[in-house]
One Martini backbone bead per residue (centre of mass of N, CA, C, O) as a GRO file, in nm:
protein
  454
    1MET     BB    1   0.096   0.037   0.023
    2LEU     BB    2   0.050   0.361  -0.030
    3LYS     BB    3   0.217   0.648   0.105
    4LYS     BB    4   0.275   0.952   0.219
    5ALA     BB    5   0.524   1.154   0.223
    6ILE     BB    6   0.719   1.346   0.385
    7LEU     BB    7   0.739   1.711   0.335
    8GLY     BB    8   0.830   1.886   0.594
    9VAL     BB    9   0.661   2.121   0.438
   10LEU     BB   10   0.380   2.267   0.311
   11SER     BB   11   0.513   2.455   0.101
   12THR     BB   12   0.624   2.236  -0.081
   13ALA     BB   13   0.353   2.128  -0.175
   14LEU     BB   14   0.246   2.396  -0.299
   15LEU     BB   15   0.466   2.418  -0.518
   16VAL     BB   16   0.359   2.133  -0.636
   17GLY     BB   17   0.080   2.225  -0.794
   18GLY     BB   18  -0.135   2.251  -0.565
   19ILE     BB   19  -0.190   2.046  -0.352
   20GLY     BB   20  -0.484   1.913  -0.189
   21PHE     BB   21  -0.436   1.959   0.131
   22SER     BB   22  -0.560   1.906   0.464
   23SER     BB   23  -0.282   1.760   0.630
   24GLY     BB   24  -0.028   1.675   0.426
   25TRP     BB   25  -0.195   1.429   0.302
   26VAL     BB   26  -0.234   1.141   0.113
   27ALA     BB   27  -0.325   0.875  -0.028
   28ALA     BB   28  -0.396   0.553   0.012
   29GLY     BB   29  -0.283   0.293  -0.194
   30PRO     BB   30  -0.278   0.216  -0.491
   31PRO     BB   31  -0.184   0.322  -0.774
   32GLY     BB   32  -0.412   0.590  -0.843
   33HIS     BB   33  -0.550   0.591  -0.558
   34GLY     BB   34  -0.761   0.648  -0.301
   35GLY     BB   35  -0.741   0.733   0.033
   36LYS     BB   36  -0.701   0.787   0.365
   37PRO     BB   37  -0.509   0.774   0.613
   38ASP     BB   38  -0.525   0.748   0.950
   39GLN     BB   39  -0.214   0.837   0.948
   40PRO     BB   40   0.069   0.970   0.937
   41GLY     BB   41   0.362   0.874   0.732
   42PRO     BB   42   0.597   0.719   0.597
   43PRO     BB   43   0.717   0.565   0.365
   44PRO     BB   44   0.748   0.274   0.248
   45HIS     BB   45   1.020   0.138   0.418
   46ALA     BB   46   1.186   0.387   0.529
   47GLY     BB   47   1.307   0.240   0.794
   48LYS     BB   48   1.454   0.070   0.607
   49ASN     BB   49   1.797   0.004   0.500
   50LYS     BB   50   1.757  -0.196   0.266
   51VAL     BB   51   1.924  -0.174  -0.060
   52GLU     BB   52   1.930  -0.329  -0.394
   53ASN     BB   53   1.725  -0.143  -0.559
   54VAL     BB   54   1.734   0.106  -0.831
   55ILE     BB   55   1.493   0.351  -0.962
   56LEU     BB   56   1.554   0.608  -1.196
   57PHE     BB   57   1.345   0.875  -1.273
   58ILE     BB   58   1.350   1.092  -1.577
   59PRO     BB   59   1.162   1.373  -1.648
   60ASP     BB   60   1.234   1.559  -1.893
   61GLY     BB   61   1.149   1.894  -1.800
   62TYR     BB   62   1.004   1.843  -1.523
   63SER     BB   63   0.764   2.028  -1.336
   64ALA     BB   64   0.520   2.181  -1.161
   65GLY     BB   65   0.364   2.272  -1.414
   66TYR     BB   66   0.325   1.991  -1.528
   67ASN     BB   67   0.182   1.863  -1.284
   68VAL     BB   68  -0.078   2.035  -1.284
   69ASN     BB   69  -0.162   1.969  -1.574
   70TYR     BB   70  -0.166   1.659  -1.544
   71ARG     BB   71  -0.385   1.642  -1.330
   72HIS     BB   72  -0.608   1.750  -1.530
   73TYR     BB   73  -0.561   1.558  -1.770
   74LYS     BB   74  -0.613   1.278  -1.634
   75GLU     BB   75  -0.909   1.282  -1.449
   76ASP     BB   76  -0.851   0.983  -1.270
   77GLY     BB   77  -0.635   1.129  -1.097
   78ASP     BB   78  -0.350   1.152  -0.960
   79PRO     BB   79  -0.044   1.136  -0.975
   80VAL     BB   80   0.128   0.877  -0.845
   81TRP     BB   81   0.372   1.053  -0.719
   82ASP     BB   82   0.211   1.231  -0.515
   83GLU     BB   83   0.227   1.002  -0.282
   84PHE     BB   84   0.579   1.062  -0.283
   85LEU     BB   85   0.650   1.337  -0.192
   86THR     BB   86   0.965   1.507  -0.065
   87GLY     BB   87   1.057   1.758  -0.270
   88MET     BB   88   1.318   1.976  -0.383
   89MET     BB   89   1.522   2.091  -0.676
   90THR     BB   90   1.822   2.193  -0.782
   91THR     BB   91   1.996   2.272  -1.127
   92HIS     BB   92   2.248   2.408  -1.162
   93SER     BB   93   2.541   2.485  -1.302
   94THR     BB   94   2.858   2.595  -1.319
   95ASN     BB   95   2.808   2.811  -1.588
   96ASP     BB   96   2.485   2.811  -1.507
   97ARG     BB   97   2.162   2.870  -1.395
   98ILE     BB   98   2.102   2.714  -1.664
   99THR     BB   99   2.061   2.403  -1.754
  100ASP     BB  100   2.142   2.109  -1.895
  101SER     BB  101   2.129   1.770  -1.936
  102ALA     BB  102   2.428   1.705  -1.901
  103ALA     BB  103   2.485   1.855  -1.634
  104ALA     BB  104   2.248   1.743  -1.472
  105GLY     BB  105   2.314   1.443  -1.512
  106THR     BB  106   2.595   1.448  -1.390
  107ALA     BB  107   2.500   1.528  -1.109
  108MET     BB  108   2.295   1.273  -1.087
  109SER     BB  109   2.550   1.056  -1.130
  110THR     BB  110   2.814   1.193  -0.946
  111GLY     BB  111   2.795   1.469  -0.753
  112VAL     BB  112   2.893   1.671  -0.989
  113LYS     BB  113   2.949   1.963  -1.120
  114THR     BB  114   2.906   2.115  -1.450
  115ASN     BB  115   2.913   2.192  -1.767
  116ASN     BB  116   2.756   2.258  -2.027
  117GLY     BB  117   2.767   1.951  -2.226
  118ALA     BB  118   2.879   1.766  -2.020
  119VAL     BB  119   2.992   1.409  -1.986
  120GLY     BB  120   3.117   1.268  -1.705
  121VAL     BB  121   3.262   1.549  -1.639
  122ASP     BB  122   3.438   1.795  -1.537
  123PRO     BB  123   3.534   2.123  -1.597
  124ASP     BB  124   3.834   1.985  -1.673
  125GLY     BB  125   3.768   1.683  -1.803
  126GLU     BB  126   3.736   1.486  -1.576
  127LYS     BB  127   3.672   1.185  -1.479
  128LEU     BB  128   3.367   1.032  -1.357
  129GLU     BB  129   3.198   0.861  -1.135
  130THR     BB  130   2.918   0.661  -1.143
  131ILE     BB  131   2.650   0.506  -1.007
  132LEU     BB  132   2.644   0.278  -1.212
  133GLN     BB  133   2.945   0.195  -1.190
  134ALA     BB  134   2.937   0.139  -0.886
  135ALA     BB  135   2.724  -0.083  -0.903
  136HIS     BB  136   2.879  -0.268  -1.090
  137ASP     BB  137   3.129  -0.301  -0.896
  138ALA     BB  138   2.917  -0.431  -0.672
  139GLY     BB  139   2.747  -0.654  -0.864
  140LYS     BB  140   2.541  -0.506  -1.029
  141SER     BB  141   2.296  -0.452  -1.232
  142THR     BB  142   2.237  -0.263  -1.546
  143GLY     BB  143   2.036   0.030  -1.675
  144LEU     BB  144   1.901   0.183  -1.985
  145VAL     BB  145   1.623   0.413  -2.054
  146ALA     BB  146   1.482   0.553  -2.367
  147THR     BB  147   1.323   0.776  -2.624
  148SER     BB  148   1.571   0.838  -2.723
  149THR     BB  149   1.864   0.818  -2.771
  150ILE     BB  150   2.087   0.624  -2.586
  151THR     BB  151   2.315   0.866  -2.651
  152HIS     BB  152   2.202   1.070  -2.494
  153ALA     BB  153   2.262   1.271  -2.236
  154THR     BB  154   2.122   1.124  -1.999
  155PRO     BB  155   2.222   0.833  -2.039
  156ALA     BB  156   2.527   0.898  -2.086
  157VAL     BB  157   2.610   0.998  -1.787
  158PHE     BB  158   2.613   0.687  -1.665
  159ALA     BB  159   2.842   0.553  -1.912
  160SER     BB  160   3.012   0.822  -1.985
  161HIS     BB  161   3.304   1.031  -2.129
  162VAL     BB  162   3.255   1.364  -2.245
  163SER     BB  163   3.278   1.698  -2.350
  164SER     BB  164   3.033   1.627  -2.556
  165ARG     BB  165   2.703   1.544  -2.630
  166ASN     BB  166   2.760   1.512  -2.954
  167GLU     BB  167   2.931   1.232  -2.900
  168GLN     BB  168   2.758   0.963  -2.982
  169GLU     BB  169   2.961   0.767  -3.103
  170GLU     BB  170   3.144   0.752  -2.848
  171ILE     BB  171   2.929   0.661  -2.651
  172ALA     BB  172   2.875   0.392  -2.787
  173ARG     BB  173   3.162   0.281  -2.760
  174GLN     BB  174   3.171   0.287  -2.448
  175TYR     BB  175   2.948   0.091  -2.391
  176ILE     BB  176   3.095  -0.154  -2.528
  177ASP     BB  177   3.383  -0.136  -2.402
  178GLU     BB  178   3.299  -0.133  -2.093
  179GLY     BB  179   3.036  -0.307  -2.001
  180SER     BB  180   2.838  -0.163  -1.759
  181VAL     BB  181   2.578  -0.231  -1.941
  182ASP     BB  182   2.315  -0.468  -1.967
  183VAL     BB  183   2.081  -0.249  -2.042
  184LEU     BB  184   1.973  -0.119  -2.369
  185LEU     BB  185   1.700   0.121  -2.428
  186GLY     BB  186   1.615   0.260  -2.756
  187GLY     BB  187   1.747   0.467  -2.962
  188GLY     BB  188   2.015   0.483  -3.216
  189MET     BB  189   2.133   0.283  -3.437
  190ASP     BB  190   2.328   0.465  -3.608
  191TYR     BB  191   2.553   0.476  -3.366
  192PHE     BB  192   2.626   0.145  -3.421
  193LEU     BB  193   2.677   0.181  -3.720
  194PRO     BB  194   2.825   0.173  -4.007
  195GLU     BB  195   2.857   0.351  -4.292
  196SER     BB  196   2.816   0.095  -4.481
  197GLU     BB  197   2.506   0.080  -4.320
  198GLY     BB  198   2.416   0.395  -4.256
  199GLY     BB  199   2.585   0.496  -4.034
  200ARG     BB  200   2.823   0.669  -3.790
  201GLN     BB  201   3.039   0.475  -3.801
  202ARG     BB  202   3.323   0.445  -3.961
  203GLU     BB  203   3.367   0.106  -3.897
  204ARG     BB  204   3.215   0.002  -3.667
  205ASP     BB  205   3.016  -0.279  -3.536
  206LEU     BB  206   2.842  -0.262  -3.244
  207ILE     BB  207   2.629  -0.481  -3.272
  208GLN     BB  208   2.817  -0.718  -3.323
  209GLU     BB  209   2.988  -0.674  -3.069
  210ALA     BB  210   2.758  -0.717  -2.870
  211MET     BB  211   2.699  -1.006  -2.952
  212ASP     BB  212   2.991  -1.110  -2.888
  213ASN     BB  213   2.933  -1.006  -2.570
  214GLY     BB  214   2.617  -1.128  -2.512
  215TYR     BB  215   2.405  -0.974  -2.662
  216GLN     BB  216   2.076  -0.910  -2.711
  217VAL     BB  217   1.921  -0.813  -3.014
  218VAL     BB  218   1.665  -0.560  -3.054
  219GLU     BB  219   1.397  -0.387  -3.280
  220ASN     BB  220   1.116  -0.460  -3.131
  221ARG     BB  221   0.850  -0.536  -2.949
  222ASP     BB  222   0.837  -0.844  -2.987
  223GLU     BB  223   1.136  -0.897  -2.919
  224LEU     BB  224   1.133  -0.777  -2.634
  225LEU     BB  225   0.895  -0.976  -2.522
  226SER     BB  226   1.122  -1.233  -2.596
  227ILE     BB  227   1.341  -1.224  -2.404
  228GLU     BB  228   1.670  -1.349  -2.317
  229GLY     BB  229   1.869  -1.317  -2.060
  230ASP     BB  230   2.130  -1.061  -1.925
  231LYS     BB  231   2.170  -0.913  -2.218
  232VAL     BB  232   2.058  -0.594  -2.370
  233LEU     BB  233   2.000  -0.457  -2.707
  234GLY     BB  234   1.775  -0.186  -2.776
  235LEU     BB  235   1.687  -0.075  -3.115
  236PHE     BB  236   1.390   0.114  -3.239
  237ALA     BB  237   1.566   0.337  -3.396
  238ASN     BB  238   1.771   0.531  -3.574
  239ASP     BB  239   1.679   0.737  -3.379
  240ALA     BB  240   1.437   0.848  -3.243
  241MET     BB  241   1.162   0.793  -3.104
  242ALA     BB  242   0.840   0.815  -3.084
  243PRO     BB  243   0.589   0.975  -3.004
  244GLU     BB  244   0.314   0.888  -2.832
  245LEU     BB  245   0.109   0.992  -3.053
  246HIS     BB  246   0.283   0.774  -3.266
  247ARG     BB  247   0.322   0.475  -3.167
  248GLU     BB  248   0.103   0.307  -3.342
  249GLU     BB  249   0.280   0.358  -3.617
  250THR     BB  250   0.462   0.143  -3.484
  251GLU     BB  251   0.706  -0.116  -3.346
  252GLU     BB  252   0.729   0.016  -3.076
  253PRO     BB  253   0.779   0.038  -2.760
  254SER     BB  254   0.704   0.127  -2.463
  255LEU     BB  255   0.815   0.252  -2.172
  256ALA     BB  256   0.685   0.033  -1.996
  257GLU     BB  257   0.796  -0.210  -2.155
  258MET     BB  258   1.094  -0.143  -2.115
  259THR     BB  259   1.089  -0.142  -1.808
  260GLY     BB  260   0.988  -0.430  -1.762
  261ALA     BB  261   1.215  -0.572  -1.917
  262ALA     BB  262   1.450  -0.464  -1.752
  263ILE     BB  263   1.361  -0.579  -1.479
  264ASP     BB  264   1.355  -0.877  -1.560
  265VAL     BB  265   1.660  -0.891  -1.616
  266LEU     BB  266   1.795  -0.751  -1.362
  267SER     BB  267   1.648  -0.936  -1.131
  268GLN     BB  268   1.846  -1.188  -1.166
  269GLU     BB  269   2.029  -1.044  -0.974
  270ASP     BB  270   2.131  -1.100  -0.648
  271GLU     BB  271   2.270  -0.795  -0.600
  272GLY     BB  272   2.107  -0.634  -0.787
  273PHE     BB  273   2.006  -0.293  -0.911
  274PHE     BB  274   2.040  -0.043  -1.180
  275LEU     BB  275   1.792   0.204  -1.301
  276MET     BB  276   1.740   0.416  -1.585
  277VAL     BB  277   1.454   0.632  -1.665
  278GLU     BB  278   1.356   0.815  -1.958
  279GLY     BB  279   1.146   1.096  -2.040
  280SER     BB  280   1.257   1.261  -2.303
  281GLN     BB  281   0.996   1.414  -2.461
  282ILE     BB  282   0.904   1.625  -2.263
  283ASP     BB  283   1.123   1.825  -2.341
  284TRP     BB  284   1.061   1.855  -2.644
  285ALA     BB  285   0.778   1.966  -2.599
  286GLY     BB  286   0.871   2.218  -2.449
  287HIS     BB  287   1.034   2.345  -2.681
  288ALA     BB  288   0.754   2.338  -2.864
  289ASN     BB  289   0.496   2.402  -2.696
  290ASP     BB  290   0.363   2.097  -2.664
  291ALA     BB  291   0.109   1.995  -2.471
  292ALA     BB  292   0.016   1.718  -2.583
  293TRP     BB  293   0.291   1.584  -2.588
  294ALA     BB  294   0.361   1.624  -2.289
  295MET     BB  295   0.113   1.467  -2.170
  296SER     BB  296   0.139   1.194  -2.323
  297ASP     BB  297   0.432   1.137  -2.221
  298THR     BB  298   0.357   1.144  -1.923
  299ALA     BB  299   0.163   0.904  -1.931
  300ALA     BB  300   0.380   0.702  -2.021
  301PHE     BB  301   0.559   0.748  -1.776
  302GLU     BB  302   0.358   0.657  -1.559
  303GLU     BB  303   0.340   0.363  -1.654
  304ALA     BB  304   0.634   0.303  -1.580
  305VAL     BB  305   0.611   0.360  -1.279
  306ILE     BB  306   0.392   0.150  -1.222
  307GLU     BB  307   0.561  -0.090  -1.302
  308ALA     BB  308   0.771  -0.047  -1.073
  309LEU     BB  309   0.577  -0.054  -0.830
  310GLY     BB  310   0.495  -0.346  -0.866
  311PHE     BB  311   0.776  -0.452  -0.799
  312ALA     BB  312   0.823  -0.308  -0.521
  313ASP     BB  313   0.574  -0.449  -0.375
  314GLN     BB  314   0.748  -0.736  -0.408
  315ASN     BB  315   1.028  -0.557  -0.341
  316ASP     BB  316   1.142  -0.415  -0.037
  317GLU     BB  317   1.449  -0.338  -0.177
  318THR     BB  318   1.310  -0.094  -0.338
  319LEU     BB  319   1.406   0.211  -0.494
  320ILE     BB  320   1.219   0.506  -0.589
  321ILE     BB  321   1.289   0.771  -0.826
  322VAL     BB  322   1.156   1.107  -0.902
  323ALA     BB  323   1.338   1.335  -1.133
  324GLY     BB  324   1.395   1.608  -1.277
  325ASP     BB  325   1.654   1.799  -1.436
  326HIS     BB  326   1.445   2.018  -1.545
  327ASP     BB  327   1.309   2.286  -1.702
  328THR     BB  328   1.074   2.328  -1.986
  329GLY     BB  329   0.920   2.639  -2.092
  330GLY     BB  330   0.744   2.728  -1.847
  331MET     BB  331   0.502   2.577  -1.749
  332SER     BB  332   0.146   2.654  -1.717
  333LEU     BB  333  -0.153   2.750  -1.558
  334GLY     BB  334  -0.182   2.979  -1.757
  335GLY     BB  335  -0.201   3.273  -1.974
  336TYR     BB  336  -0.215   3.548  -2.166
  337ASN     BB  337  -0.413   3.374  -2.399
  338SER     BB  338  -0.619   3.240  -2.239
  339LYS     BB  339  -0.944   3.041  -2.274
  340GLY     BB  340  -0.882   2.905  -2.006
  341THR     BB  341  -0.880   2.553  -1.837
  342ASP     BB  342  -0.885   2.311  -2.088
  343VAL     BB  343  -0.684   2.051  -2.070
  344GLU     BB  344  -0.866   1.813  -2.182
  345ILE     BB  345  -0.839   1.878  -2.496
  346LEU     BB  346  -0.566   1.718  -2.536
  347HIS     BB  347  -0.703   1.438  -2.593
  348ARG     BB  348  -0.795   1.562  -2.896
  349VAL     BB  349  -0.496   1.530  -2.969
  350THR     BB  350  -0.324   1.337  -3.248
  351ALA     BB  351  -0.077   1.545  -3.288
  352THR     BB  352   0.182   1.708  -3.354
  353GLY     BB  353   0.277   2.013  -3.457
  354ASP     BB  354   0.482   1.915  -3.663
  355TYR     BB  355   0.296   1.728  -3.818
  356MET     BB  356   0.088   1.942  -3.899
  357ALA     BB  357   0.285   2.125  -4.055
  358GLN     BB  358   0.344   1.901  -4.277
  359GLN     BB  359   0.028   1.921  -4.389
  360ILE     BB  360   0.086   2.192  -4.500
  361ASN     BB  361   0.077   2.379  -4.754
  362SER     BB  362   0.263   2.611  -4.931
  363ASP     BB  363   0.012   2.836  -4.915
  364ARG     BB  364  -0.160   2.799  -4.648
  365THR     BB  365  -0.488   2.703  -4.702
  366ASN     BB  366  -0.517   2.436  -4.475
  367ILE     BB  367  -0.515   2.500  -4.167
  368GLN     BB  368  -0.800   2.447  -4.060
  369GLU     BB  369  -0.822   2.150  -4.153
  370VAL     BB  370  -0.583   2.034  -3.998
  371VAL     BB  371  -0.662   2.116  -3.709
  372GLU     BB  372  -0.942   1.970  -3.717
  373GLU     BB  373  -0.830   1.678  -3.765
  374TYR     BB  374  -0.625   1.686  -3.482
  375THR     BB  375  -0.865   1.840  -3.342
  376SER     BB  376  -1.133   2.032  -3.160
  377ILE     BB  377  -1.057   2.290  -3.326
  378THR     BB  378  -1.193   2.607  -3.432
  379LEU     BB  379  -1.074   2.838  -3.625
  380SER     BB  380  -1.029   3.148  -3.673
  381ASP     BB  381  -0.937   3.378  -3.897
  382GLU     BB  382  -0.730   3.512  -3.713
  383GLU     BB  383  -0.577   3.256  -3.624
  384THR     BB  384  -0.501   3.164  -3.905
  385GLU     BB  385  -0.334   3.417  -3.984
  386VAL     BB  386  -0.119   3.390  -3.767
  387ILE     BB  387  -0.011   3.119  -3.864
  388LYS     BB  388   0.047   3.197  -4.163
  389GLN     BB  389   0.263   3.435  -4.069
  390SER     BB  390   0.448   3.245  -3.956
  391THR     BB  391   0.789   3.122  -3.914
  392ASN     BB  392   0.650   2.893  -3.710
  393LEU     BB  393   0.417   2.669  -3.744
  394SER     BB  394   0.428   2.472  -3.500
  395LEU     BB  395   0.437   2.688  -3.279
  396ALA     BB  396   0.171   2.829  -3.353
  397ILE     BB  397  -0.006   2.585  -3.310
  398ASN     BB  398   0.073   2.523  -3.016
  399GLN     BB  399  -0.008   2.800  -2.894
  400THR     BB  400  -0.305   2.781  -2.969
  401ILE     BB  401  -0.371   2.523  -2.814
  402SER     BB  402  -0.278   2.630  -2.539
  403ASP     BB  403  -0.490   2.854  -2.517
  404TYR     BB  404  -0.733   2.657  -2.507
  405ALA     BB  405  -0.610   2.493  -2.250
  406GLY     BB  406  -0.450   2.698  -2.050
  407VAL     BB  407  -0.148   2.706  -2.145
  408GLY     BB  408   0.165   2.817  -2.041
  409TRP     BB  409   0.458   3.005  -2.164
  410SER     BB  410   0.811   3.137  -2.133
  411SER     BB  411   0.955   2.920  -2.332
  412THR     BB  412   1.193   2.721  -2.553
  413ASN     BB  413   1.357   2.663  -2.301
  414HIS     BB  414   1.517   2.654  -2.036
  415THR     BB  415   1.494   2.668  -1.680
  416GLY     BB  416   1.558   2.753  -1.318
  417VAL     BB  417   1.354   2.595  -1.189
  418GLY     BB  418   1.238   2.388  -0.978
  419VAL     BB  419   1.204   2.040  -0.882
  420PRO     BB  420   1.048   1.765  -0.812
  421VAL     BB  421   1.057   1.505  -0.554
  422TYR     BB  422   1.046   1.142  -0.553
  423ALA     BB  423   0.996   0.874  -0.299
  424TYR     BB  424   1.014   0.502  -0.282
  425GLY     BB  425   1.096   0.335  -0.005
  426PRO     BB  426   1.385   0.264   0.098
  427ARG     BB  427   1.539   0.564   0.189
  428SER     BB  428   1.345   0.812   0.118
  429ASP     BB  429   1.455   1.011   0.344
  430LEU     BB  430   1.705   1.119   0.156
  431PHE     BB  431   1.475   1.318  -0.024
  432THR     BB  432   1.425   1.560   0.164
  433GLY     BB  433   1.341   1.860   0.078
  434LEU     BB  434   1.597   2.075  -0.007
  435ILE     BB  435   1.778   1.993  -0.294
  436ASP     BB  436   2.035   1.877  -0.494
  437ASN     BB  437   2.140   1.706  -0.770
  438THR     BB  438   2.400   1.594  -0.616
  439ASP     BB  439   2.234   1.420  -0.399
  440ILE     BB  440   2.131   1.172  -0.547
  441PRO     BB  441   2.386   0.975  -0.572
  442LEU     BB  442   2.466   0.989  -0.272
  443ALA     BB  443   2.203   0.862  -0.166
  444ILE     BB  444   2.223   0.600  -0.323
  445ALA     BB  445   2.491   0.508  -0.206
  446GLU     BB  446   2.390   0.499   0.085
  447ALA     BB  447   2.163   0.294   0.037
  448TYR     BB  448   2.370   0.072  -0.075
  449ARG     BB  449   2.654   0.087   0.067
  450ILE     BB  450   2.840   0.269  -0.118
  451SER     BB  451   3.085   0.414  -0.317
  452LEU     BB  452   3.164   0.751  -0.452
  453GLU     BB  453   3.454   0.846  -0.646
  454ASN     BB  454   3.468   1.223  -0.624
   0.00000   0.00000   0.00000
């Protein structure tokens, strides 16, 4: 049974999307269900010290603004993680008050802040040990799951060390050469294939090398759901995987299916495991100010968290942490041009703004028809003309949809606002109050009772 984590102070709870607490506590019960506990108490198993498994969920770009919008979007209950909110987290990098994913992820994987763009190295370019590598050295199995390329910044910071996040070919090489990750699931096949096969590696065929090293390689949902063995490389797209709005048009697995498969493989290890799961495209939706994409990918991310909670409820030595690496776009409920707060209309949006923009003809005379086909919105002539005159069609479409939904945006980039932190299971007490992103891996190491040498 889930119970609400201690929040430290009520103001923390109010910061995270205005959660409607009557006494500072939320419902007990299975994930996604209501019912108040008889009395407040710590998270389940928080008083127990033994942690063998850690699942770190990173909803990239997700902050309190996303959380309040998702609460209204969901309609059938609060986000499951609201039941174990523990605090807030600061996110700045070494060289900027506003971090990027590489620097934020490095802090969350190594306990050391670095410059924007750097992956697994300090500001001087020196290699840092990551919590995944420390877990591997302690005999635990390890995994990385993402809907971006698996060589993208956030997964990369847990198992590679490069000066620039753009070095995805080198990140792929380090994954295979170091062999510290047992399960790799995401997009990015091109970064593992040689140029002779249409890939980005100059000569090496990293997929064949992975197979030679004992990895089972899978390329679609059916293959993933039939895996056997203890090492898996799943590459489900040449580049990034599809947005959740377009998942059914592909043979790609969902984030929940990848998470479940990873847990099934990693939990075979008697010494426990470390798994990082990223909801990569919540961030990309924020950059595009695409509220429907952001909310649908958050829903897919929640299904992955629920998958992990089901495992944790049967394995009480499992700690689950959910923490975004930064905010993207400054999403809010309400904006300058909001036409109300009808976030629910986003359920009736069936394509990303970018996809809709691609359906508009060269003279832009079919804007109204396209928007009506993929949304429940009937544009006025004035709104149509604004989109027609825009230099960025997809952004103009997204901002118009956001106005109807009552979603506000302050940027198309990252912002420096804090992000909520949620923790469930043993030693969840290590993540309470106002913490910094560097505290995450240090707390995980303490929960594991291992050292992180940085």
